[in-house]
Structures are given as C-alpha cells and as structure tokens.
N, C-alpha and C positions, 0 to 999 in steps of 0.2 A: 679397492673401491676407486671408481673413476674420479670422483671429486677430490679424494685425497691425493691421487697422482697429479692432478692438475694443480692443486695447491702447492705440492712439493716442487713442481716445475717453476712456479712463480718465485718461490724463495731461493731456488737454485739460481735463477736469473738475477735475483738481487745480489747474490755473491759474485756472479760473473761480472756484473756491472761495476762492483767495487774493485775487483782485481784489474779490470780494464782501466779503471781510473788510476790505479797505481802504476800502470804500464804506459801512461800517456802524459806528456808534459803540457798538452794543450788545454787551456782553461775553459774555452767555450765548449769543447768536447766534454769536459768534466761536468759542466753544468747540465748538458744534455743527458749525460749518464745519470746524474742525480735525479733528473726529472723522470727518466725511464725507471730507475730504481724505485722511486716513490710510486710510480704507476703499478709496478709489480707488487709493491707492498699493499697498495689499495685493493688490487684484485685478490690478493691472498686474504685480506680482511673480509672482502665480499664473499669469498668461499666459506669463511667461518660464519659469516652472518646468515648465509643460506642454510648451512649445516645445522646451526644451533637456533635459527630463527630469533636472533638477538637484535633488539632495537639498538642497543649500545654499539654493536659492531657495524650495523648499517650507518649509524651516525659517524663512526670512525672512518668508514669508507668515504663518505661525503666530505668530511673535514680534510682527509688526506688528499683527495683529488683537488679540492679548492686551494689549500695552502701549499702543499708540498709539490704537486704536479704543475700548478699554474702560477700562483702568486709569487712564491719565493724565487723560482727560476726567472720569472719575468723581471723582478727587481735586480737580480744578479746580472742578467743580460744587459739591462739598461745601464747599470753602473759600469759594466765591462766595456760597453761601447763608448762611454764617456771618457774613460781613462785610456782607451785604445791599447789594451794589453791582451795578448792572446796566448802567450806561451810562458811557461815556467822556465826561466833562463838558468837559474842557479838553484841546485838542490843539495841537501846534505849527503844523499846517496844517489847513485845512478839508477836509471830505469831498470836495467837487468837485475841489479841487486834488490830493488824494490819489489820486483815480481817474485823473486826467490823468497824474499822475506814474507810477502803476502801468502805464498803457498805454504811456507813453514807455519805461519800463524793459523792457517786453515787446518793443517794437520794437528797442531797443538790444541785447537778448539775441539776437534773431534775426540782427541784423547781425554781432554778435560770433561767433555760431555759424558763419556763412558764411565767416568769415575763418580759423577754426580748422581744422586738418587733420582729415579724417574719422577718426572712431574706430570701434571695433567694438562700439558700444553696442547693446543689445538693441533690435530693431525699428527700427534706423536712428538717424541723428544728430538726428532731430527731437526726441527726448527730451532732448537736451542743451539746446536752446532753452528748453524748459519748465522743466527743473531750474534753469537759470541765472536765468530770470525769477522763478521761485518764490523762489530764494535772495535776489535783489535786493529783491523786494517784502517778503519777511520782514524783511530788514535795514531797509527803509524804515519798517515798522511799529514796529520797536524804537526807531528814532530819532525818529519823529514823534509817537508816543503817549506820554503822561505817566503813565498808570496802569500800575502794575507788572503787573497782569493782562494788559493788552494787549501789554506788552513780552515777557511769557512766551509769549504766542501767537506773536509775531514770532520768538522764539527757537526755538520748536517747528516753525514753518514752515521756518526755515533748516535745521533738522535733517532734516525730510522731504525737502527739496531735495537735501541731501547723500546721504541714504539712497537716493533715487531714482537719482542719478547713479552712486553706488558699486555698487549692485546691477545697473545696466545695463552698466557697464563690465566688472565682474568676473564677471558671471553668478552672483552670490551670494557674499558674503563668508563666511569660515569661521564656523560657528555660535557658537563660543566667543567670537570677536571681537564679533559682533553682540550676544550676550547681555551681554558686558561693557560695551559702549557703551550699550545700552538700560538696563542696571541703573544706570549712572552718571547717565543722563538722568532716570530715575525718581526717584533719590535727590535730584537737583537740583530737580526739581519739588516734592518733599515739603518740602525746605528753603525754597524760595521761597514755598510755600503757608503755612508756619509764619511766615515773615517778613511776609507780607501780614497774617496774623492779629494778629501782635504790633504792627505799625504801626497797624492799625485800632484796637486796644485803647488805644494810647498817644495817639491823636488826641483832643483834647477835643471833647465833644459840642456 
C-alpha cells in the first residue's frame, strides 16, 4: 500500500536523523536534526490520521508541528546564540565509536522487536523497531555527551520515541493528555535553557 510505504519512509528518516545526531559534535546541527526528526514524526502521525480518520491523530499532528518543530527548537536556538556555544568539545566516547554504538543499538532493537508479541501498531510492528532504536540512541546521547545542550537533545529524542510508539499503539492519545505532556516538556526546556544561561554566566572567562 502506498500510504504504508510513505509512512515507513518517514519513520526511517526519524532513525536516520538520530544516527546523524550521534555522528556530529555540532550542537546547532543537532537542533536542526531534532526539528527535522519532529517534522517526520508529525508527517507519520498525519498518515495515521488520514488512514484511520482519527481526530486525536489530527490533533497530535498539529501539536507536534507547533511544539516540536517550531517552539522548542526556537528556544534552543535562542539560548544557544546567547551562550555562543556551537560544538561539543568533550565527549565520553568518540564520534566513530558513537556511530558504531548507534548501529549496534539499532540491530539490538530489531532483534528485540522480533521477540516481542505482535502489537496493533499503526502500519505494522516495524515502527516498534524504529521507536525502540530511537529511544536507546537518545539515551546513549544523554549518557555519552557532557554538554547540557546535547543531553537536552538526547532527552527530546527519547520523548519523540515515546510519542511515536504511543500514537502508533493507541491511534492517538486524548488531546488533553498530549497537551499536558507537551506543556510539561516545554516548561522543562525553558527551565533547562535558563539553567544553561546561568551556568554559562557563572563560568569564569
């Protein structure tokens, strides 16, 4: 089915953006990748909304576009420009090792997905592999990166993975629940951005 193939392309691009994030030390590029990743997530949700004619999924699409594609990246860029930081200088593991690790986590996710009972996820269980791999690579970014900005991107990647799985399993969470979750996420990003600014100001030149 054409719609299913298009939806699978969107979630594959989500995984590609996450792996690219693991392969780059540039923070501004990482924020752009997060925005692209969120756009692919939104388009995937839109495919599900059209397929199931679900009001909740249409609402999820709009919320994802507003918060994840525009608002959160906007505040991250604004904070990044103030602290004048563009590159992750110090990491616990190097870029080549991070890419290999990300590939290994993807293979692990595929093996785990094959062992788990089939679910009624939108457009098949393939999405489970992608969401699990995205979750694990996001966790890897949080653990292996030392800069708070990169850890925030890892946290947001985990959130996208959960959002992808939840919308696929439930065919759209209630809008009030999604709004509450995204509002909490948005407030968390604002608090973390203020924390970054305060830490930068307190570091001696």
